[in-house]
C-alpha positions as CSV (number, residue, x, y, z in Angstrom):
1,M,61.2,104.9,106.7
2,P,64.9,104.1,106.0
3,I,67.6,105.0,108.6
4,L,69.6,107.0,106.0
5,S,68.8,109.1,103.0
6,V,71.7,109.6,100.6
7,I,71.2,112.5,98.1
8,V,73.4,112.2,94.9
9,P,73.1,115.2,92.5
10,F,74.8,114.7,89.1
11,H,75.4,116.5,85.9
12,D,77.4,115.1,83.0
13,V,79.4,112.6,85.0
14,E,78.3,109.4,83.3
15,R,81.9,108.2,83.3
16,Y,82.0,108.1,87.1
17,L,78.4,107.7,88.2
18,G,78.3,103.9,87.9
19,P,81.3,103.4,90.3
20,C,79.7,105.9,92.7
21,L,76.3,104.0,92.8
22,D,78.2,100.7,93.1
23,S,80.0,102.0,96.2
24,L,76.6,103.0,97.8
25,A,75.1,99.6,96.9
26,A,78.1,98.0,98.7
27,Q,77.5,99.8,102.0
28,T,77.4,97.6,105.0
29,L,74.6,99.8,106.3
30,R,71.8,98.3,104.2
31,D,68.8,100.3,105.4
32,L,69.2,103.4,103.2
33,E,67.7,105.1,100.2
34,V,69.6,106.7,97.4
35,I,68.0,109.7,95.8
36,C,69.7,110.6,92.5
37,V,68.9,114.1,91.2
38,D,69.6,114.6,87.5
39,D,70.5,118.3,87.1
40,G,69.8,118.4,83.3
41,S,72.5,116.1,82.3
42,G,73.3,115.9,78.6
43,D,75.0,112.5,78.7
44,G,73.8,109.1,79.7
45,G,73.9,109.5,83.4
46,A,70.2,109.0,83.8
47,A,70.4,105.7,82.0
48,V,73.1,104.6,84.4
49,V,70.8,105.3,87.3
50,E,67.8,103.6,85.7
51,A,69.9,100.4,85.2
52,R,70.7,100.5,88.9
53,M,67.1,101.1,89.8
54,A,66.1,97.9,88.0
55,A,68.5,95.9,90.2
56,D,68.1,97.8,93.5
57,P,64.8,99.2,94.8
58,R,66.6,101.5,97.1
59,V,67.7,103.7,94.3
60,R,65.4,106.5,93.0
61,L,65.7,109.0,90.1
62,V,64.5,112.6,90.3
63,R,64.8,114.9,87.2
64,Q,65.1,118.7,86.9
65,D,66.4,121.2,84.4
66,N,69.9,122.4,84.9
67,H,69.8,124.9,87.8
68,G,73.1,123.9,89.6
69,V,74.1,121.6,92.4
70,G,72.6,123.8,95.1
71,R,69.0,123.4,93.7
72,A,69.6,119.8,93.0
73,R,70.5,119.2,96.6
74,N,67.4,121.0,97.8
75,T,65.3,118.9,95.5
76,G,66.8,115.8,96.9
77,L,66.0,117.0,100.4
78,R,62.3,117.3,99.6
79,H,62.3,113.6,98.6
80,A,64.3,112.3,101.5
81,T,62.5,110.2,104.1
82,G,65.4,109.0,106.3
83,R,66.2,109.7,109.9
84,Y,69.7,110.8,108.9
85,L,71.0,112.7,105.9
86,A,74.1,112.3,103.7
87,F,75.3,113.9,100.5
88,V,77.5,112.3,97.9
89,D,78.7,113.9,94.6
90,G,78.2,111.7,91.6
91,D,81.8,111.4,90.6
92,D,83.1,110.4,94.0
93,I,83.4,107.0,96.0
94,V,82.2,106.0,99.5
95,P,84.1,103.2,101.2
96,P,82.0,100.2,102.2
97,R,81.8,100.8,106.0
98,A,81.6,104.6,105.9
99,F,77.9,105.1,106.6
100,H,77.7,102.4,109.1
101,R,80.5,103.9,111.1
102,L,79.0,107.5,110.9
103,V,75.5,106.4,111.9
104,T,76.7,104.1,114.7
105,S,78.6,107.0,116.2
106,L,75.6,109.2,116.2
107,E,73.4,106.5,117.6
108,S,75.9,106.0,120.5
109,T,76.7,109.6,121.3
110,G,73.5,111.5,120.4
111,S,75.5,114.2,118.5
112,D,73.9,116.2,115.8
113,L,76.4,115.3,113.1
114,A,79.4,113.0,112.5
115,C,82.2,113.6,110.1
116,G,85.2,111.5,108.9
117,N,88.5,111.6,107.2
118,V,88.9,112.0,103.4
119,M,91.3,110.7,100.7
120,R,91.8,112.2,97.3
121,L,91.2,109.8,94.4
122,H,93.2,110.2,91.2
123,R,92.6,107.4,88.8
124,N,93.5,104.4,91.1
125,L,95.7,106.3,93.5
126,L,94.5,107.4,96.9
127,V,96.4,110.1,98.8
128,P,95.4,112.0,102.0
129,S,93.3,115.1,101.6
130,W,95.3,118.2,102.7
131,A,92.1,119.8,103.9
132,H,91.3,117.0,106.3
133,R,94.6,115.6,107.4
134,E,95.1,117.6,110.6
135,A,91.5,118.0,111.7
136,F,90.9,114.2,111.6
137,A,94.3,113.1,113.0
138,R,92.6,111.7,116.1
139,P,89.1,110.6,116.9
140,L,86.9,112.9,119.1
141,R,83.4,112.3,120.4
142,R,80.9,114.9,121.4
143,T,83.2,117.8,120.5
144,H,82.5,121.1,118.8
145,I,84.2,123.3,116.3
146,T,84.8,126.0,119.0
147,R,86.8,123.4,120.9
148,H,88.4,121.8,117.8
149,P,89.0,124.8,115.5
150,L,90.8,122.7,112.9
151,L,87.3,121.8,111.7
152,V,87.2,125.3,110.1
153,R,88.7,123.5,107.1
154,D,86.0,120.9,107.0
155,R,83.7,122.9,104.8
156,M,82.4,120.1,102.6
157,L,79.1,118.2,103.0
158,W,80.0,114.7,101.7
159,N,82.1,113.3,104.5
160,K,79.3,113.7,107.1
161,V,76.0,112.2,108.3
162,Y,73.5,114.7,109.7
163,R,70.6,114.0,112.1
164,R,67.6,115.1,110.1
165,S,65.8,116.6,113.0
166,F,68.8,118.8,113.7
167,W,69.0,119.8,110.0
168,E,65.4,120.9,110.0
169,S,65.6,122.8,113.3
170,L,68.3,125.0,111.8
171,G,66.3,125.5,108.6
172,L,69.3,124.8,106.5
173,R,69.0,125.3,102.7
174,F,71.5,125.5,100.0
175,P,72.1,128.7,98.0
176,E,71.6,128.1,94.2
177,R,75.2,128.7,93.1
178,M,78.6,127.1,93.1
179,Y,80.4,126.6,96.4
180,E,77.0,126.2,98.0
181,D,78.3,123.7,100.5
182,Q,80.7,125.9,102.5
183,P,78.1,128.2,104.3
184,V,75.8,125.3,105.0
185,A,78.6,123.1,106.4
186,M,79.9,125.9,108.6
187,A,76.4,126.7,109.9
188,A,75.9,123.1,110.8
189,H,79.2,122.9,112.6
190,V,78.4,126.1,114.5
191,G,74.8,125.3,115.2
192,A,75.5,121.7,116.4
193,S,75.2,120.9,120.1
194,S,78.0,118.3,119.6
195,V,79.9,116.7,116.7
196,D,81.7,113.3,116.3
197,V,85.0,113.3,114.6
198,L,86.1,109.9,113.1
199,K,89.7,109.3,112.3
200,G,88.8,106.7,109.7
201,V,88.4,107.5,106.0
202,V,84.7,107.8,105.0
203,Y,85.0,109.4,101.6
204,H,87.1,109.3,98.4
205,W,87.1,112.7,96.8
206,R,87.9,112.3,93.1
207,L,90.4,114.5,91.3
208,R,89.2,114.5,87.7
209,D,91.4,114.7,84.6
210,E,89.0,116.8,82.5
211,R,88.4,120.5,83.1
212,S,84.6,120.2,83.7
213,S,84.5,120.1,87.5
214,I,84.1,123.2,89.6
215,T,87.5,122.7,91.1
216,E,89.2,122.7,87.6
217,R,87.3,125.8,86.6
218,R,88.4,127.8,89.6
219,L,89.7,130.8,87.6
220,E,86.6,131.5,85.6
221,P,84.8,134.8,86.6
222,A,81.5,133.2,87.5
223,N,83.3,130.6,89.6
224,L,85.3,133.2,91.4
225,R,82.2,135.3,92.1
226,D,80.3,132.4,93.6
227,R,83.4,131.4,95.7
228,L,83.7,134.9,97.1
229,L,80.0,135.1,97.8
230,S,80.3,131.9,99.9
231,V,83.4,133.3,101.7
232,L,81.6,136.5,102.6
233,E,78.5,134.6,103.8
234,T,80.6,132.2,106.0
235,S,82.6,135.2,107.3
236,S,79.5,137.0,108.4
237,L,78.1,133.9,110.0
238,L,81.3,133.3,112.1
239,A,81.6,137.0,113.0
240,E,78.1,136.9,114.3
241,R,77.8,133.5,116.0
242,A,81.4,132.3,116.6
243,P,83.8,135.3,116.6
244,Q,86.6,133.3,118.2
245,L,86.7,131.2,115.0
246,K,87.0,134.1,112.7
247,P,90.8,134.3,112.8
248,Y,91.1,130.6,112.0
249,F,88.7,131.0,109.1
250,D,90.5,134.1,107.8
251,R,94.0,132.4,107.9
252,D,92.6,129.5,106.0
253,T,90.7,131.7,103.5
254,L,93.7,133.9,102.8
255,D,95.8,130.8,102.2
256,I,93.4,129.1,99.9
257,D,90.5,131.2,98.4
258,L,92.4,134.5,98.1
259,A,95.3,132.7,96.5
260,V,93.0,131.7,93.7
261,V,91.6,135.3,93.5
262,V,95.1,136.8,93.4
263,E,96.1,134.4,90.5
264,A,92.9,135.3,88.5
265,V,93.2,139.1,89.1
266,A,97.0,139.1,88.4
267,G,96.2,137.4,85.0
268,L,93.7,140.1,84.1
269,G,95.6,143.2,85.5
270,A,93.7,146.4,85.1
271,A,90.9,144.5,83.1
272,A,89.8,142.7,86.2
273,D,86.1,142.7,86.9
274,A,85.0,145.5,89.1
275,E,82.4,143.4,90.9
276,L,84.9,140.7,91.6
277,L,87.3,143.3,93.1
278,D,84.5,144.7,95.3
279,L,83.8,141.3,96.7
280,A,87.4,140.5,97.4
281,C,88.1,143.9,98.9
282,G,84.9,143.7,100.9
283,Y,86.1,140.5,102.5
284,L,89.6,141.9,103.2
285,D,88.1,145.0,104.9
286,G,86.9,142.7,107.6
287,V,90.3,140.8,108.0
288,A,92.5,141.9,110.9
289,P,95.8,143.1,109.4
290,E,97.9,140.8,111.6
291,E,96.2,137.8,110.0
292,L,98.2,138.6,106.9
293,L,101.3,137.5,108.8
294,S,100.2,133.9,108.4
295,L,100.9,134.1,104.7
296,P,104.4,133.7,103.2
297,F,105.9,137.1,102.3
298,A,105.3,136.9,98.5
299,R,101.6,135.9,98.9
300,R,101.1,138.5,101.7
301,L,102.5,141.2,99.5
302,M,100.1,140.3,96.6
303,V,97.0,140.1,98.9
304,R,98.0,143.6,100.2
305,L,98.3,144.9,96.6
306,L,94.9,143.4,95.8
307,H,93.3,145.1,98.8
308,L,95.0,148.4,97.7
309,R,93.7,147.8,94.1
310,R,97.2,148.3,92.7
311,L,96.5,145.8,89.9
312,E,99.3,146.5,87.5
313,E,101.8,146.2,90.4
314,L,100.1,143.1,91.5
315,A,100.5,141.5,88.0
316,A,104.2,142.4,88.0
317,V,104.8,140.9,91.4
318,F,102.9,137.8,90.6
319,D,104.9,137.3,87.4
320,R,108.2,137.8,89.2
321,D,107.3,135.4,92.0
322,R,106.0,132.7,89.5
323,D,109.3,133.0,87.5
324,G,111.4,132.9,90.7
325,R,112.7,136.5,90.2
326,L,111.1,138.1,93.3
327,W,114.0,138.6,95.8
328,P,113.2,141.3,98.3
329,R,116.0,142.5,100.5
330,L,116.3,141.2,104.0
331,S,117.1,143.5,107.0
332,A,117.2,143.0,110.7
333,D,116.4,144.9,113.9
334,G,117.1,144.2,117.5
335,L,120.2,142.9,119.3
336,V,118.9,140.5,122.0
337,R,115.8,139.3,120.1
338,R,116.7,139.6,116.4
339,R,113.7,140.2,114.0
340,W,114.0,140.0,110.3
341,Y,112.0,142.0,107.7
342,A,111.7,142.0,103.9
343,R,111.5,145.3,102.2
344,H,108.7,146.5,99.9
345,P,106.9,149.9,99.9
346,A,103.5,148.4,99.8
347,L,103.9,146.7,103.1
348,P,104.2,148.7,106.4
349,R,107.0,147.4,108.6
350,P,104.6,145.5,111.0
351,L,103.4,143.5,108.0
352,A,106.9,142.9,106.6
353,E,108.3,140.6,109.3
354,V,109.6,137.3,107.9
355,T,111.5,136.0,110.9
356,G,109.4,132.7,111.1
357,E,109.7,132.3,107.3
358,L,113.5,132.2,107.1
359,A,114.7,128.7,106.1
360,L,117.8,127.4,104.4
361,T,117.5,125.7,101.0
362,A,120.5,123.9,99.6
363,R,121.2,122.1,96.4
364,L,124.1,120.5,94.6
365,L,125.4,122.1,91.5
366,D,128.3,119.6,90.9
367,I,129.3,116.2,92.3
368,G,131.7,113.4,91.3
369,W,134.5,111.1,92.1
370,R,137.9,112.6,91.6
371,D,140.9,110.4,92.4
372,G,138.9,108.5,95.0
373,L,137.4,111.5,96.7
374,L,133.7,112.3,96.4
375,C,133.8,116.1,95.7
376,G,130.9,118.5,95.4
377,E,129.9,122.1,95.1
378,G,126.6,123.4,96.3
379,W,124.5,126.5,96.6
380,A,122.4,127.6,99.6
381,T,119.8,130.4,99.8
382,V,117.8,131.8,102.8
383,G,114.4,131.3,101.3
384,R,114.0,133.7,98.3
385,F,115.4,136.8,100.0
386,A,118.4,138.9,99.0
387,V,120.8,138.7,102.0
388,E,123.3,141.6,101.6
389,E,123.4,141.9,105.4
390,L,124.7,138.4,105.9
391,R,128.3,139.4,104.9
392,R,130.3,136.8,106.7
393,M,128.7,133.5,107.5
394,R,130.0,130.2,108.6
395,V,129.0,127.2,106.5
396,R,129.4,123.6,107.7
397,V,128.7,120.5,105.6
398,W,128.4,117.0,107.0
399,L,126.9,113.6,106.4
400,Q,124.4,112.3,109.0
401,E,123.4,108.7,109.3
402,R,119.7,108.0,109.5
403,G,118.7,106.2,112.7
404,T,121.9,106.6,114.6
405,G,122.5,110.3,114.1
406,D,126.2,109.6,113.5
407,R,128.0,112.5,111.8
408,M,130.9,112.9,109.5
409,A,132.3,116.4,109.0
410,L,133.0,117.3,105.4
411,G,134.1,120.9,105.6
412,E,133.7,124.3,107.2
413,E,134.3,127.8,105.8
414,I,133.5,131.4,106.0
415,V,131.5,132.7,103.1
416,S,129.9,136.0,101.8
417,P,126.7,136.2,99.7
418,A,126.8,136.5,95.9
419,W,124.4,136.4,92.9
420,R,124.5,133.4,90.7
421,S,122.4,132.2,87.8
422,V,120.9,128.9,88.8
423,A,119.0,126.4,86.5
424,Q,115.3,125.9,87.3
425,E,113.2,122.8,87.0
426,G,110.8,124.5,84.7
427,G,113.6,125.4,82.3
428,G,116.0,128.3,82.0
429,A,117.9,129.9,84.8
430,V,117.3,132.8,87.2
431,P,119.6,134.8,89.4
432,E,119.6,133.8,93.0
433,H,121.3,135.4,96.0
434,G,123.0,133.0,98.3
435,F,126.2,131.2,99.3
436,C,128.6,128.7,97.6
437,F,129.8,125.8,99.6
438,G,132.1,122.8,98.8
439,F,133.0,119.5,100.3
440,A,135.1,116.4,99.8
441,L,134.7,112.9,101.3
442,D,137.4,110.2,101.5
443,P,135.6,106.9,101.7
444,A,138.5,105.5,103.7
445,A,137.2,107.6,106.6
446,L,134.3,105.2,106.8
447,G,135.6,102.7,109.4
448,P,134.6,99.0,109.8
449,A,131.7,99.8,112.3
450,R,130.1,102.3,109.9
451,R,130.4,100.0,106.9
452,A,129.0,97.1,108.9
453,R,125.8,99.1,109.6
454,E,125.1,99.5,105.9
455,G,123.2,102.7,106.6
456,R,121.8,105.7,104.7
457,W,123.6,109.0,105.1
458,D,122.0,112.4,104.3
459,L,124.0,115.4,103.2
460,W,123.5,118.4,105.5
461,V,124.6,122.0,105.4
462,E,124.4,124.7,108.1
463,L,124.6,128.5,107.9
464,K,125.5,130.4,111.0
465,G,126.1,134.1,111.8
466,A,124.4,137.5,112.1
467,G,122.0,136.0,114.7
468,L,120.9,133.2,112.4
469,R,121.5,129.5,112.6
470,L,119.8,127.5,109.8
471,A,120.4,124.0,108.7
472,A,118.8,121.8,106.0
473,K,119.4,118.7,104.0
474,V,121.0,119.3,100.7
475,A,118.3,118.6,98.0
476,G,117.3,119.8,94.6
477,P,115.1,119.2,91.6
478,R,115.0,115.4,90.9
479,W,115.4,115.7,87.2
480,L,118.0,118.4,86.9
481,P,121.8,117.8,86.7
482,P,124.5,118.0,88.3
483,S,126.3,116.0,85.7
484,V,129.2,114.0,87.1
485,P,132.4,112.5,85.8
486,A,132.8,108.9,85.0
487,P,132.9,106.5,87.9
488,V,136.0,105.6,89.7
489,R,136.4,102.5,91.9
490,L,138.8,102.5,94.8
491,T,141.3,99.7,94.6
492,A,143.3,100.2,97.7
493,A,142.8,101.7,101.1
494,E,144.4,104.9,102.3
495,P,144.5,106.3,105.8
496,P,141.4,108.6,106.1
497,F,142.1,112.2,105.1
498,V,139.8,114.5,107.1
499,P,139.8,118.1,105.7
500,A,140.7,120.8,108.1
501,P,138.4,123.7,108.7
502,R,138.9,126.4,106.0
503,R,138.4,130.1,105.9
504,V,136.8,131.4,102.7
505,T,136.6,135.0,101.6
506,D,135.6,134.6,97.9
507,P,132.8,132.0,97.4
508,A,133.3,132.1,93.7
509,A,137.0,131.1,93.8
510,L,137.3,127.5,95.0
511,R,140.9,126.8,95.7
512,V,142.5,123.6,96.9
513,P,145.3,122.7,99.2
514,S,148.6,121.7,97.6
515,R,149.7,118.1,98.2
516,D,153.1,116.8,98.8
517,A,154.3,114.9,95.7
518,A,155.6,112.0,97.6
519,T,152.9,111.4,100.2
520,G,149.8,112.9,98.6
521,R,149.0,114.5,101.9
522,P,147.9,118.2,102.2
523,G,150.9,120.6,102.2
524,A,151.1,124.3,102.3
525,R,148.0,126.1,101.2
526,S,148.2,127.6,97.7
527,R,147.9,131.4,97.2
528,P,147.0,133.4,94.1
529,A,149.6,133.6,91.5
530,P,151.3,137.1,91.4
531,D,149.8,137.9,88.1
532,E,146.3,136.8,88.9
533,P,143.9,139.8,88.6
534,S,141.9,140.6,91.6
535,R,138.2,141.6,91.2
536,P,137.8,145.3,92.0
537,G,134.9,146.1,94.2
538,D,134.5,142.6,95.5
539,P,133.4,143.1,99.2
540,S,134.5,139.5,100.1
541,R,138.2,140.3,99.5
542,R,139.7,141.8,102.7
543,G,143.4,142.4,103.1
544,D,145.5,139.2,103.2
545,A,142.7,136.8,103.7
546,E,143.5,133.3,102.7
547,P,141.9,131.7,99.7
548,P,139.1,129.1,100.3
549,F,140.3,125.6,101.2
550,V,138.4,122.9,99.4
551,P,139.5,119.3,99.7
552,A,140.4,118.7,96.1
553,P,140.7,116.1,93.4
554,R,144.1,114.6,93.2
555,P,146.0,115.6,90.0
556,V,144.7,112.8,87.8
557,P,143.0,113.0,84.4
558,V,139.2,112.9,84.7
559,T,136.9,111.9,81.9
560,R,133.1,112.4,81.7
561,A,130.7,109.7,80.9
562,P,128.2,110.2,78.1
563,E,125.0,111.8,79.3
564,C,121.4,111.8,78.0
565,P,120.6,115.5,77.2
566,G,118.6,117.1,79.9
567,T,118.8,114.2,82.4
568,P,120.7,114.0,85.6
569,A,123.6,111.7,86.3
570,V,124.4,110.3,89.7
571,P,128.0,109.3,90.7
572,E,128.8,105.7,90.3
573,P,129.1,103.6,93.5
574,V,132.6,102.7,94.6
575,A,133.6,99.5,96.5
576,L,135.2,100.0,99.8
577,P,138.2,97.9,100.5
578,E,137.3,94.7,102.3
579,S,138.1,94.9,106.0
580,P,139.0,91.9,108.1
581,D,135.7,91.8,109.8
582,V,133.6,91.7,106.6
583,A,133.0,88.2,105.3
584,E,133.2,87.4,101.6
585,S,130.2,86.2,99.7
586,P,130.2,83.7,96.8
587,A,132.3,84.8,93.8
588,L,130.9,86.7,90.9
589,A,132.0,85.4,87.5
590,E,134.4,87.5,85.5
591,S,133.2,88.6,82.1
592,P,134.0,91.2,79.5
593,A,132.2,94.5,80.0
594,L,128.9,94.8,78.2
595,A,128.9,97.1,75.2
596,E,127.1,100.4,75.5
597,S,124.3,101.4,73.1
598,P,125.5,103.0,69.8
599,A,123.0,105.8,70.4
600,L,125.1,106.8,73.5
601,A,128.5,106.7,71.7
602,E,130.6,109.8,71.4
603,P,131.1,111.3,67.9
604,P,134.4,110.5,66.1
605,G,137.4,112.3,67.5
606,V,135.9,112.7,71.0
607,P,137.7,110.7,73.7
608,Q,135.6,107.6,74.7
609,P,134.6,107.1,78.4
610,P,136.1,104.2,80.2
611,A,134.5,100.9,79.8
612,V,132.1,99.8,82.5
613,S,134.0,97.9,85.2
614,R,133.6,94.2,85.6
615,P,131.8,93.0,88.7
616,V,134.4,92.4,91.5
617,R,135.0,88.9,92.7
618,R,134.0,89.7,96.3
619,A,130.9,91.4,97.5
620,G,132.1,94.1,99.8
621,V,130.3,97.2,101.1
622,W,129.7,99.8,98.4
623,V,129.5,103.5,98.8
624,V,126.6,104.6,96.6
625,P,125.9,108.3,96.0
626,V,122.2,108.7,95.8
627,R,119.5,111.3,95.2
628,G,116.2,110.4,96.8
629,G,112.7,110.9,95.4
630,R,112.5,114.4,96.8
631,G,115.9,115.3,95.6
632,V,117.7,114.7,98.8
633,W,121.4,113.8,98.3
634,G,123.4,111.4,100.4
635,L,125.2,108.1,100.6
636,R,124.0,104.6,100.8
637,L,126.3,101.9,102.2
638,R,125.2,98.5,100.9
639,R,126.2,95.1,99.6
640,A,125.1,93.8,96.3
641,E,124.2,90.4,94.9
642,A,123.5,91.7,91.4
643,F,124.8,94.4,89.2
644,V,123.3,96.3,86.2
645,S,126.1,96.9,83.8
646,E,124.1,97.8,80.7
647,C,121.0,99.9,80.4
648,R,120.0,101.1,76.9
649,L,117.1,101.7,74.6
650,D,116.4,99.5,71.5
651,G,113.6,101.5,69.8
652,D,110.7,101.5,72.3
653,T,112.2,98.7,74.4
654,L,114.5,99.1,77.5
655,L,117.3,96.6,77.5
656,V,118.8,95.7,81.0
657,A,121.7,93.4,81.5
658,G,124.1,92.6,84.2
659,E,125.4,89.8,86.5
660,L,124.3,87.8,89.5
661,A,126.5,86.6,92.3
662,D,124.5,83.4,92.5
663,P,122.3,82.4,89.5
664,G,120.4,79.9,91.6
665,D,118.4,76.9,90.4
666,G,115.1,78.5,89.3
667,D,114.1,80.8,86.5
668,P,114.3,84.4,87.7
669,V,112.1,87.2,86.3
670,L,112.4,90.9,86.1
671,R,109.8,92.6,88.3
672,L,108.7,96.3,88.2
673,V,107.2,97.6,91.5
674,R,105.4,100.9,91.5
675,R,106.3,102.9,94.5
676,T,103.0,104.6,95.1
677,D,100.7,101.6,95.3
678,G,102.8,98.4,95.1
679,E,101.5,97.5,91.7
680,E,103.7,94.9,90.0
681,M,104.6,93.9,86.5
682,Y,106.7,91.0,85.3
683,F,109.0,90.6,82.3
684,P,111.0,87.5,81.1
685,L,114.7,87.4,82.1
686,T,117.2,85.2,80.3
687,L,120.2,83.8,82.2
688,A,123.5,82.5,80.7
689,G,125.7,81.5,83.7
690,H,126.0,84.5,85.9
691,R,124.9,87.0,83.2
692,F,121.3,88.1,82.8
693,R,119.5,90.1,80.2
694,A,115.9,91.4,80.1
695,R,113.7,93.4,77.7
696,V,111.0,95.9,79.0
697,P,108.6,97.1,76.2
698,L,107.9,100.6,77.4
699,G,104.5,100.7,75.6
700,D,103.4,97.8,77.9
701,V,104.1,99.6,81.2
702,D,100.9,100.5,83.0
703,E,99.6,104.1,82.7
704,P,101.0,106.5,85.3
705,V,99.2,107.4,88.4
706,G,99.3,111.1,89.2
707,R,101.9,113.3,87.7
708,E,104.7,110.8,88.0
709,S,105.0,107.0,88.4
710,C,108.3,105.4,89.6
711,W,108.9,101.7,89.0
712,E,111.7,100.0,90.9
713,V,113.4,97.2,89.1
714,V,113.8,94.0,91.1
715,I,115.1,90.6,90.0
716,D,112.8,87.9,91.4
717,Q,114.8,84.8,92.1
718,G,112.5,83.3,94.7
719,R,113.7,86.2,96.8
720,P,113.9,89.8,95.6
721,L,117.3,91.0,94.5
722,R,117.9,94.7,94.0
723,P,120.7,95.1,91.4
724,L,123.2,97.9,92.0
725,V,123.6,100.1,89.0
726,R,127.2,100.4,87.7
727,T,126.6,102.0,84.3
728,P,126.6,105.7,83.7
729,A,123.8,105.5,81.0
730,R,120.6,107.2,81.9
731,P,118.5,106.8,78.7
732,A,115.2,108.7,78.1
733,A,112.5,108.0,75.6
734,T,109.1,109.1,74.5
735,V,106.8,106.3,73.6
736,A,103.2,107.0,72.3
737,G,103.4,110.5,73.9
738,R,104.6,109.1,77.3
739,R,107.9,110.3,78.7
740,F,110.1,107.7,80.3
741,Q,113.4,108.3,82.2
742,V,115.8,105.7,83.6
743,D,117.4,106.7,86.9
744,R,118.6,105.4,90.2
745,S,116.4,104.9,93.2
746,D,117.5,106.0,96.7
747,D,119.6,102.9,97.4
748,G,121.4,102.9,94.0
749,T,119.2,100.4,92.2
750,L,117.5,100.8,88.8
751,M,114.4,102.9,88.6
752,L,112.1,103.6,85.6
753,A,110.1,106.9,85.9
754,E,107.3,108.2,83.8
755,R,106.8,112.0,84.0
């Protein structure tokens, strides 16, 4: 009799079954049997198993007509002879030491079952499973789900090993439908005397590309029916045998399962299946109303409309929320302890509270160098709520250095809310209710000590007033503008100009301080011209309130660099003047600026942008405006030993050129490094003195992993050099159906993204 019986049901997963069986053959626990149950497959899966049987006597094949994975598992159980039981889906992977670790834990503790952490597998990329991340954050021996309620989310079979005598004592059997594992897994957790929780990963749960898996077919009526039946069965089990776990289960189910049901019913509207509605409402009848407060307001409202069977209204709310057009009004109660509520007639006041949901979201709408100042305009919202009650709020903007927490104030103003049409990542624009803010940074304010640290600074904004104080990093969609003017490089230092606090009464009218013509310093504040029309009915204009004070671009002509349609541009880095305590590095060779691609040239009659600046002869500290992978804006202070001064497309090939401070003695190459998994690709690089040039055929770049792959460009010179990008070009191309976009990484170096 083997120690462990592994039951592998499969149906039309020939593509994945071989790697699955290979992972079982590679287990360090050798004393096991693998019972493969063919659930009426129409592909060559059975032949895959037969080939493994010829090489490994531990593998067995059992055939049955197609009756579903539940009956297939029950069939496998009848053929199992091991002391312990495990279940593996035919499209997943088991790490080599997984079963050894699980069985060893049970042998040492005497627990009834052992479970471990899970990773999601998409192609060759592994990411943590959201359902298991928190429950398996730390190891626990001889615990129980009532003492570790996070295990309520651990409703799957395949990351566990069960003691067979325990399984049979409970008489566990799978229902013959989809989602058959949830009620069985929960019954085992509740019925166990003790459970071992392993922090280590014991299972790779595949995310398949095709729409044939149960997960990918979640909106089909039969799928929804089976899902709700499992929810109801599990709910009844917990209500009867572990009522203290029912609130945890309900919060989790409302967040996951009911979200899928709402999406499906909203798509059908009044044509939704009556049996499906009865199952959903039957479950919601047993949910305490206060558990709805665990959901965000929009989802809470939709679940409530589903429970009330107001299907047409549910469909309308779902559409508005999906399109970003659901903006309920915010109101407040209380003086000492302020509570906030969002208004909707379907929600009684106790279910409308959103105090814990209020959070600031801030994004940039425009940013650029203007006469040596980095100026920007932004937009902040309080979640997705209309905030008429927040009539006068104080907004502060600052830069904060990572690690040290050092802050640089950029501006402060009093603002009032307004509606504004804001571009969305999915295309188009929607009206949002929020607050404008602006800022300006004079890089001369960065003293020698800050420059020497060469740190990363994040842009922050804070909204304060009316009993609220919210702060957030300024971020935004990665692939949307703001577009920015052409780069400007500082050539001489000025004394730092720190903007004074300003008072703003009209967030739409951004005014600037006047400057003395001789000194360039701020003078008297400008006021509206006598003939400037005021906007009637504007609640933000009150009496003789002063106009907003925004540190402004100095009065010099500003030209814009050519942009790739639909792609973002990031401000060019500027070099800080060298300070006495900064040592110079070897000289960079002077050379004419490299020509831009003809495809990026302006049409005749349109003023041309300035040529790309030559690399400077000394390597000082550069101020690099950056936007990180999650859209977070900030500054990066860094030195550079290489510069990218040309980046353009030649058909399906990306051309990259620039200069090196030190060409070295070897033969450098261009290296692409994928952020997600460290995968590397190498391309030839030609060197002529200090100048380099490389060609990257985009069709040769490895297939993407997940929705997006980002490759960082590195020059390998025996040591990695990360070239600083000094060209405004951001070309994009579609090659063989693959969309490539050139951009900057979060330290100002070149990045190639595939989306």
